C-alpha positions in Angstrom: 77.2 -20.1 138.1 80.6 -19.4 135.9 84.3 -19.5 137.7 84.7 -15.8 136.8 81.1 -15.2 138.7 82.0 -16.7 141.7 85.3 -14.8 141.8 83.4 -11.1 141.2 80.7 -12.5 143.6 83.4 -12.7 146.3 85.1 -9.6 145.5 81.7 -7.4 145.9 81.3 -9.1 149.0 85.2 -8.4 150.6 84.8 -4.7 149.4 81.3 -4.4 151.2 82.6 -6.0 154.0 85.8 -3.6 153.8 83.8 -0.2 153.6 81.3 -1.3 156.4 84.5 -1.5 158.7 86.3 2.1 157.2 82.5 3.2 157.6 82.9 2.1 161.5 86.1 3.5 162.2 85.1 7.0 160.9 82.2 7.0 162.7 84.2 6.0 165.8 86.9 8.7 165.3 84.4 11.4 164.7 82.9 10.1 168.1 86.2 10.6 169.8 89.1 12.6 168.2 92.5 11.5 169.3 95.0 13.6 170.1 97.5 13.9 167.7 100.8 16.2 167.8 99.0 18.7 165.3 96.2 19.5 167.8 98.0 19.3 170.6 98.5 23.4 172.2 101.3 24.6 171.6 102.1 26.5 174.9 105.8 27.4 176.3 107.2 24.9 179.0 107.6 26.6 182.5 110.7 26.0 184.1 111.3 26.9 187.5 113.2 30.0 186.7 116.3 31.3 184.7 118.8 28.4 184.2 121.7 28.4 186.5 119.6 29.9 188.6 119.8 28.5 192.2 117.0 27.9 194.9 117.0 29.4 198.6 118.6 27.7 200.8 116.8 25.3 202.9 115.9 26.2 206.8 116.6 23.0 209.1 
């Protein structure tokens, strides 16, 4: 085998290995989708009332 044939075979092997790893990652993401900011539900954060409001006095 010539040197360039060996290099081409090595590149092909590396590309196949990389494609297989990419496929595994894609399948894992399909099975368990990660929660990202774009997918989080956008709801209003509830607060304990209007700002500056006081709570009722505590009885001892």
